[in-house]
C-alpha positions as a printed Julia matrix, in Angstrom:
76×3 Matrix{Float64}:
 67.6   201.2   -33.51
 68.4   204.82  -32.7
 69.6   207.56  -34.97
 70.36  211.25  -34.67
 67.45  213.63  -34.97
 67.52  215.63  -38.21
 65.76  218.93  -38.96
 63.47  217.08  -41.38
 62.22  215.0   -38.4
 60.43  218.0   -36.89
 57.05  216.88  -38.23
 57.33  213.75  -36.06
 57.66  215.88  -32.91
 54.95  218.23  -34.08
 52.51  215.29  -34.39
 53.47  213.85  -31.0
 53.34  217.11  -29.03
 49.65  217.92  -29.22
 49.16  219.98  -26.04
 50.97  221.99  -23.35
 50.98  219.11  -20.87
 52.75  216.72  -23.22
 55.29  219.4   -24.12
 55.99  220.09  -20.43
 56.45  216.36  -19.77
 58.8   215.94  -22.72
 60.82  219.13  -22.37
 60.26  220.8   -19.04
 60.13  224.55  -19.45
 62.64  224.85  -22.3
 59.96  225.16  -25.01
 56.61  226.89  -25.47
 53.5   225.3   -26.99
 53.1   224.91  -29.87
 56.59  223.56  -30.51
 58.26  225.08  -33.58
 61.29  224.33  -35.71
 62.77  227.66  -34.64
 62.57  226.68  -30.96
 64.36  223.39  -31.66
 67.03  225.12  -33.76
 67.6   227.84  -31.15
 67.89  225.21  -28.4
 70.39  223.16  -30.41
 72.53  226.23  -31.17
 72.51  227.22  -27.49
 73.37  223.65  -26.4
 75.81  222.22  -28.98
 77.0   219.53  -26.55
 73.51  217.98  -26.37
 72.21  215.56  -28.98
 68.68  214.56  -29.98
 67.88  211.02  -31.12
 64.9   209.09  -32.47
 64.11  205.49  -31.65
 63.03  203.48  -34.7
 61.28  200.12  -34.87
 62.21  197.31  -37.27
 60.17  199.07  -40.0
 62.16  202.3   -39.37
 59.04  203.97  -37.94
 59.77  206.48  -35.18
 58.45  205.6   -31.74
 60.69  207.51  -29.3
 62.55  210.77  -28.92
 65.39  211.42  -26.53
 68.16  213.82  -25.67
 71.62  212.96  -24.41
 73.01  215.6   -22.08
 76.7   215.15  -21.23
 77.63  215.57  -17.58
 80.96  216.1   -15.84
 83.61  213.9   -17.47
 81.56  213.75  -20.69
 79.38  210.95  -19.33
 75.78  211.16  -20.6
């Protein structure tokens, strides 16, 4: 199952992103290590058309994070 990322989910990202290399792989150069709530919030405000999501297993435990970025014609 997937669901929208919520501000309270930040701790999940914080635990997953444990070094600069992982952050670069997950986000490119949009964020600086260590990742912070303020960076996420600033990014979301600057990119209101983009949406973050979490993948959840059958026990509702998070196992994936993703971003949908709309392209021309509003196709993700």
